[in-house]
N, C-alpha and C positions, 0 to 999 in steps of 0.2 A: 738185560744190560744194566739196569739200575741195581740189581742184586749183586752183579759182578763187581761193579764199582764200589758198592758198599762193603763187600768182602775184602777187597783190596785195601780200602780205607782202614778197616779194622786191623788187617794184617800189618799195614805200615805203622799203625799206631803201636802195636805190640812190639814191633822191631825197634822202633824209636825208644820205647820205654824199656827195652831189654827183657821182655817177658817171653820171647819166642826162642826156641831151640833150633839152630840152623845146622845141627849136626846131620851128617849124611848127605848134605847138598854139595854140589861141585864148587871148587874154589873160584872166586871172582864173581859169584852171583850175588853176594851180599851188597856190594855197592850199587849194582843195577836195581836191585829190589828197593833199596833205600831211595834211590832217585825216583823210581816209579811211585813209591809211596808219597814222596814229597809232591810230585806232580799231581798225584791223585788228591792229595790234601788240598793243594791249591785249587784243583778243579772242583773239589767238594766245597771249598770256601766260596769259589765263584758261583757254584750251583746254589749254595746257601744264600749268597747275596742276591742271586737272581730270584731265589725263592722268596726272600724277604721283599725284594722289589715287586715280585708277582703278588705277594700278599698285600703290599701297599696298594698296588694297582687294583687288586681285587677289592680292597676296602673302598678305594675311590669309586670303583665301578659299582660296589654295593650301595655306597651313599648316593651315587647318581641314580642307581636303580630305585632306591627308596624315594628320592625326589621325584623321579619319573612316576613311581607308583602313586605318590601323593598327588602329583599333578593329574595323573590318570583318574584318581578318585575324585579330585575336584572337577575334572572334565566330566566324569560320570555324573556327579551331582548336578552340574550345570546342564548336562544332557537330560537328566531326569526333570529338572525344573523347566527346561525348554519343552520337553515332551508334555509335562503337565499343562503348561501354558498353551501349547499347541492343541492339546485335547480340549481345554476350556474354550479356546478360540474356535475350535471346530464345533464344539457343542453349541456355543453362542451363534456361530454362523449357521448351523443346521436349524437352530430355533428361529433365527431371523429369516432364513429362507422359507421355513414352513409358514411363519406368520405372513411373510411377503406373498407367498403363493396363495395363502388363504385370502388375504386382502385383495390380491389381483383377481382371484376367482369370484369374490363377492362383487368387486367392482365390475368385472366382466358381466356378471349376472345383471347388475343394475344397468349397465350400459346396454345390454341386450333388451332389457325392458324399455329403456328410453328409446332405443332404436325402433322397437315395435310401436311405441306410442307415436314417434315421429312419422313412421310409415303410415300409421292409421290417420294421423292428422294430415299428412300430405295427400293421402287418397281422398279424405274429406274435402281438403282445400281444392284439389283437382276437380272433384265433382262440382263444388261450388263455383269454381272458375268457369267450368263448362256452362253451368246454369247462367252465370253472369254474362258470358259471351252471348248466349241465346237472348237474354234480356236486353243486352246492349244492341244486338241486331234488331230486335223488335223496336226498341226505343229509337234507333236510328231511322228505321222505316217510318215510325210515327212522326219523328221530327221532320223527315222529308215531306211526308204528307201534310203535316202542320205548316211547314214552310211554304208549300204550294198554296195551302189555304190562306195563310197570312199574306202571301203575295197578292192573291186575288182580293182579299179584304183591304189591303193597302191601296190597291188600285181603285176599289170602290170608295174608300175613304178619301183618296185623292180627288176622285171625281166629285164626291160630295163637298169636299173643302172648296173645290173650284166653284161649285154651285153656290156654296155659302158665301164665298168671297164676292161673287157677282151680286148675290142678294144683299150682302152688307153694303156693297157700293151703291146699290139702288136705294137702300134705306138711308144711307148717308146723304145721298143727293136729295132725297125727299126731306130729310131733317134740315138740311141746309135751306131747302125751299121753304119749309115751315118757319125756320128761324127768321128768314127774311120777311115773313109775314107776321112776326110777333108784334103785339101791341100792348099798351099799358092797360091791363084789365081791371086794375083797382081804381081807375079814374072815376070820380063822382059816385063811388059806391058808399052804401050805408055803413057806418062805423059805430063802435061803442067802446068805452074804456071803464076801468074799475077804480080809477083815482082821478076824478075830474078836477081841473083847475078852476078856481073861483073867478079868475080875471077874464074869462071868455076864450081861453085857449083850448077849444073842444077838440075831440078826435076827428071831426070831419075835416079839419084843416090839413090833416095828413093826406087826404085824397082829393084836394081841390085843384091840384095842378099848379099852384102858385108857390113861388119861392123867390128869395132875394139873396144877393151875394154880399150884402153889407148890412149895417144896422138898420133899424126901422126907417123905411122911407117915409112912412106916415104912421104916427102912433095909433091912428084909428084903424089901420089895416093889420089884420092878423094873418100871417102866412105859415105858421107852424103850430103844432099841437104841443101842449105842455101839461105835465101831470101836476096833481095837487101837492105832492111831496116826493122825497127821494126814498120812500119806503120800498121794501123788497116786494117782489111779485107784482110789480106794476104791469098791466096787460092792456092791449088794444085789439079789438076784433074788427075785421073787415068782411062784410057780407058781399061776396062776388056775384051772387044771384045765378050761379050755374056751376057746371063741372068744367074745369079748365086744366090744361097741362101747364104747370108752372115751371119755367126754365130758370128763372133768376128772381131774387128778391133784393131790392135796393132800398136802403134807409139812409136819408141824408140828415146829418147832424147840422146844427147851426154853425155858421162860419164866423159868428161874432158873439161877443159876450152879451148876456142879458140885456 
């Protein structure tokens, strides 16, 4: 079809230019052929315009194809980068997983050892607890026995305390009786002193039973003993003449001045 149209186009061109011999053709065919050639020319121009338009479209499509190709190459490069990063991440993940598994394995081994130690310790503690329970039972029995013994001893001590209280009451009564019988055992006993007064205030005056509440009733009567000075270590001795239980010692000082 394209070749026929091309042939007609060439023929019409020759007719228009006057280069074709139409002799031998029937009359009236020249006008129709010219019209056909003009139509074919117009159709050829239209086809040429469509061809140019198709070429322009093809250029646009080719440019779009180049852009798509460039974008495809960029996407390919990005895909390679993503693939490389994914491979690196995968490698790092595998390394991390391996290290984690190794660490978990070592920790599991250590944990198993700890568990074994704990089990051993628990068994030892259990045996010790059993022994302690036995000892506690023995101690409880001993405590009960000791408690009974202590109760008996407390009863004995209570009885002895009661006896002691009665004895103490008896002794107290006797002491009170003895106190009621107490007398002045130093009366008229022999005396001696280490710092005698030159004025006649001898140590015997301390045991003669005589005393006054005021100044000298009579200057010739001496009723108290007097040392020769106020030196230190002044002493007086009283010879009781026997063994006595001494309950109290009373010393009367003068009630008046010299």
